[in-house]
Residue, then its C-alpha position, 0 to 999 in steps of 0.5 A: x823128348x823135349x818140345x821145340x817151336x820153329x819157324x821154317x820157310x817152305x819150298x814157296x818162300x812162305x814162313x810156317x810157324x809150329x811145334x814139334x817133338x825131338x830129342x835135341x835142337x839139331x833132331x828138330x831141324x833134321x826133322x824139318x828138313x825131311x819135311x821140306x822146310x828151311x828152319x829159321x829157328x828152332x827154340x826149346x819151349x821150355x827154356x823160352x817159357x823159363x825166362x819169360x816166367x822170370x821176367x814176369x816175376x820182375x813186374x814187366x808188364x811186357x814179359x807178364x804178356x809174353x809168358x805162356x798162358x791159358x784163357x779160363x776157358x782153355x783151362x777148363x776144357x784141358x782140365x776136363x780132357x786130362x780128367x778124362x784120359x787120366x780115368x781111362x788109365x792112359x799113360x800120362x805122357x800120352x795123355x798130354x800128347x792127346x790133349x796138345x793134339x786136340x788143342x786148336x791154339x798153337x800157344x796152348x798145344x806148345x805149352x802142353x808139350x812142354x809140359x809133357x817133355x818135362x814129365x818125360x824127364x822124371x818130373x811130376x805133372x805138378x812140378x812140370x806145371x809149375x815151369x808155367x805159372x801164368x797158365x797153372x796157378x797155385x791152386x791148381x798145381x797144389x791140387x795136382x800134387x796132392x792127387x799124385x801124392x795120394x795116388x788118386x790123380x784121376x779123381x782129382x782131376x775130375x773135381x778140378x775140371x768141375x771146379x774150373x768149369x763152374x768158375x768160368x760159368x760164373x764169371x760169364x754170368x757176372x760179365x753178362x749181367x753187367x754188359x747190358x747196365x754198362x752199355x746202357x750208361x755209355x750211350x746215356x752219357x753219350x746221348x746226354x753230351x751230344x745234346x748239351x755240346x751240339x743241339x742245345x747250343x743251336x736251339x737257344x742261340x735264337x732266345x739269346x738274340x731276343x735279348x730277354x732275361x732267360x730263365x735260371x734253368x735256361x741259363x744254367x743249362x747254356x752254361x753247362x753246354x758252353x762249358x762242354x763245347x769249350x772244355x769237354x775235350x780237356x775234361x775227357x783227356x783228364x779223366x782218362x789221365x786220371x784213370x791210367x794214374x789209378x790204374x798204375x797206382x792200383x798195381x802197387x800192393x800198398x796202394x791196392x791194399x788200401x782200396x781194398x780195405x775201403x771197397x770190403x767196408x764201405x756201405x755200398x760195395x761191402x756186401x758185393x765184395x765180401x760175397x765174391x771173395x768169400x765165394x772164391x775162398x770157400x770153393x778153393x779151400x773145399x777143392x783143396x780139402x777134398x783133393x788131401x791138401x792139409x787145412x793150413x797149407x789149404x789156407x794159405x793157397x785159397x787166401x792167396x787166390x782171393x781177389x781182394x788184397x786186404x782179405x789176402x792178409x787177414x787170411x794168412x793170419x786165420x791160417x797162423x792161427x789154425x796153426x796154433x791150434x785154433x778152430x776155422x770158425x773161430x779164426x774166420x769169425x775173428x776177422x769179422x768179414x765173412x757171411x754168417x751162413x758161411x761161418x755157421x756151416x763151417x762150425x757145423x762141419x767142425x763139430x760134426x767131422x764132416x768139414x770137407x762136405x760143409x766147405x763145399x756146401x758153403x761154396x755153392x751157397x755163397x756162389x748161389x747167394x752172390x749171383x743172386x745179389x749180382x741180379x738184384x743190383x743189375x735189376x735195379x740199375x737199369x731202371x736207375x740209369x733210365x730214370x736218371x737220363x730221362x730226367x736229364x733229358x726232361x731238364x734239357x726239354x724244360x730249359x727249351x720250353x721255358x723261354x718260349x712260354x715266357x715269349x708267348x706271355x710277353x706277346x699276350 
């Protein structure tokens, strides 16, 4: 049976949307009539998703938004539910139907029922998920395929559930760590801009009327205030236009590769950039090797999920060297952009014949190092912002007080 998404009217004329399973669109309309609903549209989910996925591959932003997908949190939850039910020896069709029934969002329910319809047609779970690449990443599908091939789908799904949950927790930790400094920076810029554009002109207007020569600090502050008052809106629009142009150019692989190359080698950003990509690479390669994916194929997949496009190309060269007979340690070392501790752990795993557990240990170590580094950076960033804001406010106060002190000296 296939999954169909419908829109219908009830007896009160209210529009309803939902998902149901039927042998055909005609059968789906019959089920709606039996429920007292008038069908407006009945569309197979798999066909609609195929067209959305094909359009998304052409690069359309709108098509990518319309393609069926799941949030990282939803994917982690669905994976855990799949792993639990598969390990309980339930048939795969019943597992997918049960997980879909427990889903709160209709889009996720539609997606899982569409996967189930492909499974009932005789496709494997990995091939069924391949119909929805926006929802199930390549690494995810390759891991599932390896589990099905080895006959250990339940164990592989359990490992994949742990991986997706840990990945989501790490992402949330980093977002929460960056939230307060980001809000503090925005608030600081807004307060200083308000002082310079609104408060300062009214205060220093009294000193200008006296005709006395103003201190250089006060004159400079007035110049900055006048500039923001006259051209502040233009400056804001220019910054927004620059941001949009950069975002548009960053979507192009060639430009993004240049920016990522700069980030991975720049002194101020390379430690965070390299740590983030190393943690993603090691974690992905660990789950792939534990699931039975060959090392060369796992390297290609692990490289493809790294956020840095420049390092993606470097990992493809690593995969080629490993394919030609080089050790993983030597191939990664030739890049020169991975943490030494991670390389030494991989070398130890290769020498002892325990590469899989050492990759898992390296992934955890890199993730812990990244979280510690982010905590240090955030901990330093907050006082820096506070000191910078205090310095700006002190400059404004001095610029206002200096003319008052000069006037008192003249009167004295």
